[in-house]
PDB file of N, CA, C and O in Angstrom:
ATOM      1  N   MET A   1      40.947  10.288  52.690  1.00  0.00           N
ATOM      2  CA  MET A   1      40.128  10.573  51.517  1.00  0.00           C
ATOM      3  C   MET A   1      40.870  10.066  50.273  1.00  0.00           C
ATOM      4  O   MET A   1      42.021  10.428  50.027  1.00  0.00           O
ATOM      5  N   ARG A   2      40.205   9.248  49.522  1.00  0.00           N
ATOM      6  CA  ARG A   2      40.804   8.658  48.323  1.00  0.00           C
ATOM      7  C   ARG A   2      40.647   9.593  47.132  1.00  0.00           C
ATOM      8  O   ARG A   2      39.556  10.095  46.862  1.00  0.00           O
ATOM      9  N   LYS A   3      41.740   9.820  46.431  1.00  0.00           N
ATOM     10  CA  LYS A   3      41.687  10.669  45.232  1.00  0.00           C
ATOM     11  C   LYS A   3      41.603   9.786  43.992  1.00  0.00           C
ATOM     12  O   LYS A   3      42.338   8.809  43.850  1.00  0.00           O
ATOM     13  N   GLU A   4      40.708  10.148  43.120  1.00  0.00           N
ATOM     14  CA  GLU A   4      40.572   9.447  41.852  1.00  0.00           C
ATOM     15  C   GLU A   4      41.706   9.879  40.926  1.00  0.00           C
ATOM     16  O   GLU A   4      42.145  11.029  40.973  1.00  0.00           O
ATOM     17  N   PRO A   5      42.182   8.957  40.085  1.00  0.00           N
ATOM     18  CA  PRO A   5      43.230   9.350  39.138  1.00  0.00           C
ATOM     19  C   PRO A   5      42.711  10.417  38.176  1.00  0.00           C
ATOM     20  O   PRO A   5      41.554  10.377  37.757  1.00  0.00           O
ATOM     21  N   ARG A   6      43.552  11.342  37.842  1.00  0.00           N
ATOM     22  CA  ARG A   6      43.162  12.423  36.932  1.00  0.00           C
ATOM     23  C   ARG A   6      43.223  11.913  35.497  1.00  0.00           C
ATOM     24  O   ARG A   6      44.257  11.432  35.033  1.00  0.00           O
ATOM     25  N   ILE A   7      42.108  12.027  34.817  1.00  0.00           N
ATOM     26  CA  ILE A   7      42.008  11.579  33.424  1.00  0.00           C
ATOM     27  C   ILE A   7      41.660  12.785  32.574  1.00  0.00           C
ATOM     28  O   ILE A   7      40.784  13.581  32.913  1.00  0.00           O
ATOM     29  N   GLU A   8      42.359  12.898  31.474  1.00  0.00           N
ATOM     30  CA  GLU A   8      42.085  14.010  30.564  1.00  0.00           C
ATOM     31  C   GLU A   8      40.624  13.957  30.126  1.00  0.00           C
ATOM     32  O   GLU A   8      40.089  12.886  29.840  1.00  0.00           O
ATOM     33  N   ARG A   9      39.998  15.104  30.078  1.00  0.00           N
ATOM     34  CA  ARG A   9      38.565  15.191  29.744  1.00  0.00           C
ATOM     35  C   ARG A   9      38.257  14.519  28.407  1.00  0.00           C
ATOM     36  O   ARG A   9      38.839  14.851  27.375  1.00  0.00           O
ATOM     37  N   GLY A  10      37.346  13.584  28.456  1.00  0.00           N
ATOM     38  CA  GLY A  10      36.886  12.931  27.236  1.00  0.00           C
ATOM     39  C   GLY A  10      37.682  11.711  26.817  1.00  0.00           C
ATOM     40  O   GLY A  10      37.252  10.990  25.917  1.00  0.00           O
ATOM     41  N   THR A  11      38.827  11.451  27.436  1.00  0.00           N
ATOM     42  CA  THR A  11      39.680  10.351  27.001  1.00  0.00           C
ATOM     43  C   THR A  11      38.976   9.009  27.113  1.00  0.00           C
ATOM     44  O   THR A  11      38.983   8.225  26.164  1.00  0.00           O
ATOM     45  N   SER A  12      38.369   8.737  28.261  1.00  0.00           N
ATOM     46  CA  SER A  12      37.673   7.465  28.451  1.00  0.00           C
ATOM     47  C   SER A  12      36.494   7.340  27.500  1.00  0.00           C
ATOM     48  O   SER A  12      36.253   6.273  26.936  1.00  0.00           O
ATOM     49  N   VAL A  13      35.770   8.421  27.326  1.00  0.00           N
ATOM     50  CA  VAL A  13      34.600   8.393  26.452  1.00  0.00           C
ATOM     51  C   VAL A  13      35.043   8.210  24.999  1.00  0.00           C
ATOM     52  O   VAL A  13      34.373   7.519  24.232  1.00  0.00           O
ATOM     53  N   GLN A  14      36.155   8.818  24.617  1.00  0.00           N
ATOM     54  CA  GLN A  14      36.673   8.634  23.260  1.00  0.00           C
ATOM     55  C   GLN A  14      37.110   7.193  23.040  1.00  0.00           C
ATOM     56  O   GLN A  14      36.902   6.636  21.963  1.00  0.00           O
ATOM     57  N   SER A  15      37.718   6.586  24.063  1.00  0.00           N
ATOM     58  CA  SER A  15      38.111   5.182  23.963  1.00  0.00           C
ATOM     59  C   SER A  15      36.891   4.286  23.794  1.00  0.00           C
ATOM     60  O   SER A  15      36.895   3.360  22.984  1.00  0.00           O
ATOM     61  N   LEU A  16      35.858   4.570  24.561  1.00  0.00           N
ATOM     62  CA  LEU A  16      34.617   3.810  24.453  1.00  0.00           C
ATOM     63  C   LEU A  16      34.008   3.977  23.065  1.00  0.00           C
ATOM     64  O   LEU A  16      33.514   3.011  22.482  1.00  0.00           O
ATOM     65  N   SER A  17      34.040   5.177  22.544  1.00  0.00           N
ATOM     66  CA  SER A  17      33.518   5.446  21.205  1.00  0.00           C
ATOM     67  C   SER A  17      34.258   4.615  20.159  1.00  0.00           C
ATOM     68  O   SER A  17      33.639   4.025  19.274  1.00  0.00           O
ATOM     69  N   GLY A  18      35.566   4.572  20.265  1.00  0.00           N
ATOM     70  CA  GLY A  18      36.365   3.785  19.322  1.00  0.00           C
ATOM     71  C   GLY A  18      36.071   2.298  19.417  1.00  0.00           C
ATOM     72  O   GLY A  18      35.991   1.605  18.403  1.00  0.00           O
ATOM     73  N   ALA A  19      35.912   1.812  20.645  1.00  0.00           N
ATOM     74  CA  ALA A  19      35.609   0.395  20.841  1.00  0.00           C
ATOM     75  C   ALA A  19      34.239   0.044  20.266  1.00  0.00           C
ATOM     76  O   ALA A  19      34.082  -0.997  19.629  1.00  0.00           O
ATOM     77  N   LEU A  20      33.256   0.900  20.486  1.00  0.00           N
ATOM     78  CA  LEU A  20      31.917   0.652  19.944  1.00  0.00           C
ATOM     79  C   LEU A  20      31.922   0.686  18.417  1.00  0.00           C
ATOM     80  O   LEU A  20      31.241  -0.111  17.773  1.00  0.00           O
ATOM     81  N   ALA A  21      32.691   1.613  17.841  1.00  0.00           N
ATOM     82  CA  ALA A  21      32.779   1.693  16.382  1.00  0.00           C
ATOM     83  C   ALA A  21      33.411   0.421  15.817  1.00  0.00           C
ATOM     84  O   ALA A  21      32.949  -0.104  14.804  1.00  0.00           O
ATOM     85  N   SER A  22      34.457  -0.070  16.463  1.00  0.00           N
ATOM     86  CA  SER A  22      35.115  -1.308  16.017  1.00  0.00           C
ATOM     87  C   SER A  22      34.178  -2.501  16.144  1.00  0.00           C
ATOM     88  O   SER A  22      34.102  -3.340  15.247  1.00  0.00           O
ATOM     89  N   PHE A  23      33.467  -2.571  17.261  1.00  0.00           N
ATOM     90  CA  PHE A  23      32.530  -3.664  17.484  1.00  0.00           C
ATOM     91  C   PHE A  23      31.420  -3.643  16.436  1.00  0.00           C
ATOM     92  O   PHE A  23      31.033  -4.687  15.910  1.00  0.00           O
ATOM     93  N   GLY A  24      30.914  -2.451  16.139  1.00  0.00           N
ATOM     94  CA  GLY A  24      29.869  -2.323  15.119  1.00  0.00           C
ATOM     95  C   GLY A  24      30.345  -2.776  13.753  1.00  0.00           C
ATOM     96  O   GLY A  24      29.599  -3.405  13.002  1.00  0.00           O
ATOM     97  N   LYS A  25      31.594  -2.454  13.432  1.00  0.00           N
ATOM     98  CA  LYS A  25      32.168  -2.870  12.147  1.00  0.00           C
ATOM     99  C   LYS A  25      32.247  -4.394  12.065  1.00  0.00           C
ATOM    100  O   LYS A  25      31.916  -4.984  11.037  1.00  0.00           O
ATOM    101  N   ILE A  26      32.685  -5.023  13.147  1.00  0.00           N
ATOM    102  CA  ILE A  26      32.778  -6.481  13.178  1.00  0.00           C
ATOM    103  C   ILE A  26      31.394  -7.107  13.025  1.00  0.00           C
ATOM    104  O   ILE A  26      31.234  -8.100  12.315  1.00  0.00           O
ATOM    105  N   ALA A  27      30.395  -6.527  13.690  1.00  0.00           N
ATOM    106  CA  ALA A  27      29.025  -7.046  13.586  1.00  0.00           C
ATOM    107  C   ALA A  27      28.509  -6.918  12.149  1.00  0.00           C
ATOM    108  O   ALA A  27      27.864  -7.833  11.639  1.00  0.00           O
ATOM    109  N   ARG A  28      28.791  -5.786  11.496  1.00  0.00           N
ATOM    110  CA  ARG A  28      28.354  -5.616  10.100  1.00  0.00           C
ATOM    111  C   ARG A  28      29.052  -6.609   9.176  1.00  0.00           C
ATOM    112  O   ARG A  28      28.438  -7.124   8.242  1.00  0.00           O
ATOM    113  N   GLU A  29      30.327  -6.878   9.428  1.00  0.00           N
ATOM    114  CA  GLU A  29      31.048  -7.884   8.627  1.00  0.00           C
ATOM    115  C   GLU A  29      30.431  -9.269   8.824  1.00  0.00           C
ATOM    116  O   GLU A  29      30.340 -10.059   7.885  1.00  0.00           O
ATOM    117  N   ALA A  30      30.010  -9.551  10.057  1.00  0.00           N
ATOM    118  CA  ALA A  30      29.370 -10.836  10.347  1.00  0.00           C
ATOM    119  C   ALA A  30      28.032 -10.966   9.623  1.00  0.00           C
ATOM    120  O   ALA A  30      27.648 -12.062   9.216  1.00  0.00           O
ATOM    121  N   ILE A  31      27.325  -9.850   9.461  1.00  0.00           N
ATOM    122  CA  ILE A  31      26.072  -9.874   8.703  1.00  0.00           C
ATOM    123  C   ILE A  31      26.367 -10.312   7.267  1.00  0.00           C
ATOM    124  O   ILE A  31      25.699 -11.192   6.724  1.00  0.00           O
ATOM    125  N   GLY A  32      27.371  -9.689   6.668  1.00  0.00           N
ATOM    126  CA  GLY A  32      27.740 -10.026   5.290  1.00  0.00           C
ATOM    127  C   GLY A  32      28.162 -11.475   5.135  1.00  0.00           C
ATOM    128  O   GLY A  32      27.750 -12.153   4.194  1.00  0.00           O
ATOM    129  N   LYS A  33      28.987 -11.948   6.064  1.00  0.00           N
ATOM    130  CA  LYS A  33      29.455 -13.332   5.997  1.00  0.00           C
ATOM    131  C   LYS A  33      28.288 -14.298   6.176  1.00  0.00           C
ATOM    132  O   LYS A  33      28.211 -15.310   5.480  1.00  0.00           O
ATOM    133  N   SER A  34      27.389 -13.998   7.093  1.00  0.00           N
ATOM    134  CA  SER A  34      26.224 -14.860   7.306  1.00  0.00           C
ATOM    135  C   SER A  34      25.354 -14.914   6.055  1.00  0.00           C
ATOM    136  O   SER A  34      24.855 -15.974   5.678  1.00  0.00           O
ATOM    137  N   ASN A  35      25.179 -13.756   5.416  1.00  0.00           N
ATOM    138  CA  ASN A  35      24.395 -13.722   4.176  1.00  0.00           C
ATOM    139  C   ASN A  35      25.078 -14.525   3.078  1.00  0.00           C
ATOM    140  O   ASN A  35      24.407 -15.227   2.321  1.00  0.00           O
ATOM    141  N   GLU A  36      26.412 -14.433   2.978  1.00  0.00           N
ATOM    142  CA  GLU A  36      27.158 -15.217   1.978  1.00  0.00           C
ATOM    143  C   GLU A  36      26.934 -16.710   2.177  1.00  0.00           C
ATOM    144  O   GLU A  36      26.848 -17.472   1.214  1.00  0.00           O
ATOM    145  N   LEU A  37      26.840 -17.118   3.445  1.00  0.00           N
ATOM    146  CA  LEU A  37      26.656 -18.532   3.759  1.00  0.00           C
ATOM    147  C   LEU A  37      25.195 -18.953   3.734  1.00  0.00           C
ATOM    148  O   LEU A  37      24.878 -20.119   3.968  1.00  0.00           O
ATOM    149  N   GLY A  38      24.302 -18.005   3.450  1.00  0.00           N
ATOM    150  CA  GLY A  38      22.880 -18.309   3.374  1.00  0.00           C
ATOM    151  C   GLY A  38      22.222 -18.500   4.735  1.00  0.00           C
ATOM    152  O   GLY A  38      21.177 -19.143   4.835  1.00  0.00           O
ATOM    153  N   ASP A  39      22.819 -17.951   5.772  1.00  0.00           N
ATOM    154  CA  ASP A  39      22.295 -18.097   7.133  1.00  0.00           C
ATOM    155  C   ASP A  39      21.568 -16.817   7.530  1.00  0.00           C
ATOM    156  O   ASP A  39      22.130 -15.937   8.182  1.00  0.00           O
ATOM    157  N   ALA A  40      20.304 -16.738   7.119  1.00  0.00           N
ATOM    158  CA  ALA A  40      19.509 -15.531   7.358  1.00  0.00           C
ATOM    159  C   ALA A  40      19.239 -15.295   8.841  1.00  0.00           C
ATOM    160  O   ALA A  40      19.153 -14.148   9.280  1.00  0.00           O
ATOM    161  N   VAL A  41      19.105 -16.372   9.614  1.00  0.00           N
ATOM    162  CA  VAL A  41      18.826 -16.218  11.042  1.00  0.00           C
ATOM    163  C   VAL A  41      20.010 -15.547  11.744  1.00  0.00           C
ATOM    164  O   VAL A  41      19.829 -14.603  12.512  1.00  0.00           O
ATOM    165  N   SER A  42      21.215 -16.041  11.474  1.00  0.00           N
ATOM    166  CA  SER A  42      22.404 -15.419  12.080  1.00  0.00           C
ATOM    167  C   SER A  42      22.578 -13.990  11.596  1.00  0.00           C
ATOM    168  O   SER A  42      22.944 -13.111  12.377  1.00  0.00           O
ATOM    169  N   ALA A  43      22.319 -13.746  10.312  1.00  0.00           N
ATOM    170  CA  ALA A  43      22.429 -12.391   9.776  1.00  0.00           C
ATOM    171  C   ALA A  43      21.477 -11.456  10.507  1.00  0.00           C
ATOM    172  O   ALA A  43      21.829 -10.314  10.802  1.00  0.00           O
ATOM    173  N   ASP A  44      20.274 -11.934  10.800  1.00  0.00           N
ATOM    174  CA  ASP A  44      19.299 -11.124  11.526  1.00  0.00           C
ATOM    175  C   ASP A  44      19.771 -10.843  12.953  1.00  0.00           C
ATOM    176  O   ASP A  44      19.608  -9.730  13.453  1.00  0.00           O
ATOM    177  N   ILE A  45      20.349 -11.836  13.600  1.00  0.00           N
ATOM    178  CA  ILE A  45      20.874 -11.649  14.961  1.00  0.00           C
ATOM    179  C   ILE A  45      21.998 -10.626  14.945  1.00  0.00           C
ATOM    180  O   ILE A  45      22.031  -9.719  15.777  1.00  0.00           O
ATOM    181  N   PHE A  46      22.921 -10.772  13.996  1.00  0.00           N
ATOM    182  CA  PHE A  46      24.025  -9.809  13.903  1.00  0.00           C
ATOM    183  C   PHE A  46      23.525  -8.408  13.555  1.00  0.00           C
ATOM    184  O   PHE A  46      24.103  -7.415  13.999  1.00  0.00           O
ATOM    185  N   ALA A  47      22.462  -8.322  12.768  1.00  0.00           N
ATOM    186  CA  ALA A  47      21.886  -7.012  12.434  1.00  0.00           C
ATOM    187  C   ALA A  47      21.353  -6.338  13.688  1.00  0.00           C
ATOM    188  O   ALA A  47      21.531  -5.135  13.879  1.00  0.00           O
ATOM    189  N   GLU A  48      20.702  -7.115  14.539  1.00  0.00           N
ATOM    190  CA  GLU A  48      20.177  -6.556  15.788  1.00  0.00           C
ATOM    191  C   GLU A  48      21.320  -6.110  16.703  1.00  0.00           C
ATOM    192  O   GLU A  48      21.236  -5.059  17.339  1.00  0.00           O
ATOM    193  N   ILE A  49      22.376  -6.903  16.765  1.00  0.00           N
ATOM    194  CA  ILE A  49      23.552  -6.534  17.555  1.00  0.00           C
ATOM    195  C   ILE A  49      24.159  -5.249  17.004  1.00  0.00           C
ATOM    196  O   ILE A  49      24.525  -4.355  17.768  1.00  0.00           O
ATOM    197  N   SER A  50      24.267  -5.155  15.680  1.00  0.00           N
ATOM    198  CA  SER A  50      24.823  -3.963  15.041  1.00  0.00           C
ATOM    199  C   SER A  50      23.984  -2.722  15.348  1.00  0.00           C
ATOM    200  O   SER A  50      24.528  -1.656  15.634  1.00  0.00           O
ATOM    201  N   ARG A  51      22.671  -2.863  15.289  1.00  0.00           N
ATOM    202  CA  ARG A  51      21.788  -1.729  15.605  1.00  0.00           C
ATOM    203  C   ARG A  51      22.001  -1.257  17.038  1.00  0.00           C
ATOM    204  O   ARG A  51      22.049  -0.054  17.297  1.00  0.00           O
ATOM    205  N   GLY A  52      22.128  -2.192  17.960  1.00  0.00           N
ATOM    206  CA  GLY A  52      22.372  -1.827  19.359  1.00  0.00           C
ATOM    207  C   GLY A  52      23.691  -1.107  19.540  1.00  0.00           C
ATOM    208  O   GLY A  52      23.773  -0.114  20.264  1.00  0.00           O
ATOM    209  N   ALA A  53      24.733  -1.615  18.873  1.00  0.00           N
ATOM    210  CA  ALA A  53      26.049  -0.977  18.964  1.00  0.00           C
ATOM    211  C   ALA A  53      26.013   0.426  18.369  1.00  0.00           C
ATOM    212  O   ALA A  53      26.610   1.352  18.920  1.00  0.00           O
ATOM    213  N   GLU A  54      25.314   0.587  17.242  1.00  0.00           N
ATOM    214  CA  GLU A  54      25.213   1.901  16.612  1.00  0.00           C
ATOM    215  C   GLU A  54      24.452   2.888  17.500  1.00  0.00           C
ATOM    216  O   GLU A  54      24.790   4.071  17.560  1.00  0.00           O
ATOM    217  N   LYS A  55      23.431   2.395  18.183  1.00  0.00           N
ATOM    218  CA  LYS A  55      22.671   3.261  19.084  1.00  0.00           C
ATOM    219  C   LYS A  55      23.561   3.744  20.226  1.00  0.00           C
ATOM    220  O   LYS A  55      23.574   4.931  20.551  1.00  0.00           O
ATOM    221  N   TRP A  56      24.302   2.823  20.830  1.00  0.00           N
ATOM    222  CA  TRP A  56      25.210   3.207  21.921  1.00  0.00           C
ATOM    223  C   TRP A  56      26.304   4.142  21.412  1.00  0.00           C
ATOM    224  O   TRP A  56      26.676   5.094  22.098  1.00  0.00           O
ATOM    225  N   LEU A  57      26.818   3.875  20.218  1.00  0.00           N
ATOM    226  CA  LEU A  57      27.842   4.750  19.646  1.00  0.00           C
ATOM    227  C   LEU A  57      27.287   6.160  19.464  1.00  0.00           C
ATOM    228  O   LEU A  57      27.967   7.140  19.770  1.00  0.00           O
ATOM    229  N   TRP A  58      26.070   6.264  18.972  1.00  0.00           N
ATOM    230  CA  TRP A  58      25.445   7.569  18.784  1.00  0.00           C
ATOM    231  C   TRP A  58      25.323   8.302  20.123  1.00  0.00           C
ATOM    232  O   TRP A  58      25.607   9.497  20.216  1.00  0.00           O
ATOM    233  N   MET A  59      24.895   7.565  21.161  1.00  0.00           N
ATOM    234  CA  MET A  59      24.741   8.209  22.473  1.00  0.00           C
ATOM    235  C   MET A  59      26.089   8.664  23.039  1.00  0.00           C
ATOM    236  O   MET A  59      26.191   9.748  23.613  1.00  0.00           O
ATOM    237  N   VAL A  60      27.108   7.844  22.876  1.00  0.00           N
ATOM    238  CA  VAL A  60      28.442   8.225  23.380  1.00  0.00           C
ATOM    239  C   VAL A  60      28.961   9.432  22.621  1.00  0.00           C
ATOM    240  O   VAL A  60      29.502  10.359  23.224  1.00  0.00           O
ATOM    241  N   GLN A  61      28.800   9.429  21.294  1.00  0.00           N
ATOM    242  CA  GLN A  61      29.281  10.563  20.507  1.00  0.00           C
ATOM    243  C   GLN A  61      28.485  11.826  20.827  1.00  0.00           C
ATOM    244  O   GLN A  61      29.040  12.925  20.808  1.00  0.00           O
ATOM    245  N   ALA A  62      27.208  11.685  21.118  1.00  0.00           N
ATOM    246  CA  ALA A  62      26.417  12.845  21.520  1.00  0.00           C
ATOM    247  C   ALA A  62      26.926  13.398  22.858  1.00  0.00           C
ATOM    248  O   ALA A  62      26.947  14.609  23.077  1.00  0.00           O
ATOM    249  N   HIS A  63      27.329  12.493  23.733  1.00  0.00           N
ATOM    250  CA  HIS A  63      27.884  12.914  25.023  1.00  0.00           C
ATOM    251  C   HIS A  63      29.190  13.690  24.815  1.00  0.00           C
ATOM    252  O   HIS A  63      29.467  14.661  25.519  1.00  0.00           O
ATOM    253  N   LEU A  64      29.974  13.249  23.847  1.00  0.00           N
ATOM    254  CA  LEU A  64      31.230  13.940  23.576  1.00  0.00           C
ATOM    255  C   LEU A  64      31.001  15.342  23.041  1.00  0.00           C
ATOM    256  O   LEU A  64      31.794  16.249  23.294  1.00  0.00           O
ATOM    257  N   GLY A  65      29.921  15.512  22.306  1.00  0.00           N
ATOM    258  CA  GLY A  65      29.612  16.828  21.747  1.00  0.00           C
ATOM    259  C   GLY A  65      30.737  17.347  20.863  1.00  0.00           C
ATOM    260  O   GLY A  65      31.079  16.714  19.864  1.00  0.00           O
ATOM    261  N   GLY A  66      31.305  18.467  21.208  1.00  0.00           N
ATOM    262  CA  GLY A  66      32.356  19.066  20.405  1.00  0.00           C
ATOM    263  C   GLY A  66      33.744  18.552  20.711  1.00  0.00           C
ATOM    264  O   GLY A  66      34.718  19.092  20.186  1.00  0.00           O
ATOM    265  N   VAL A  67      33.877  17.523  21.546  1.00  0.00           N
ATOM    266  CA  VAL A  67      35.200  17.030  21.911  1.00  0.00           C
ATOM    267  C   VAL A  67      35.859  16.297  20.767  1.00  0.00           C
ATOM    268  O   VAL A  67      37.084  16.322  20.649  1.00  0.00           O
ATOM    269  N   LEU A  68      35.064  15.629  19.900  1.00  0.00           N
ATOM    270  CA  LEU A  68      35.647  14.858  18.796  1.00  0.00           C
ATOM    271  C   LEU A  68      36.348  15.703  17.795  1.00  0.00           C
ATOM    272  O   LEU A  68      36.884  15.183  16.816  1.00  0.00           O
TER     273      LEU A  68
END
């Protein structure tokens, strides 16, 4: 019988939350840079990516509940 490694409760989910928050920040910065360059199409694509990342971040943080 294989034993799974013991992970402190919430550690993996907290790591995922941090990664999603960082990714969302990068996507928002890309929106700004695209707008500075006058590239509305890329800005729109990055906005959609940012919305998706924010949605996943919200779901992960909701899963964490009071752990944060």
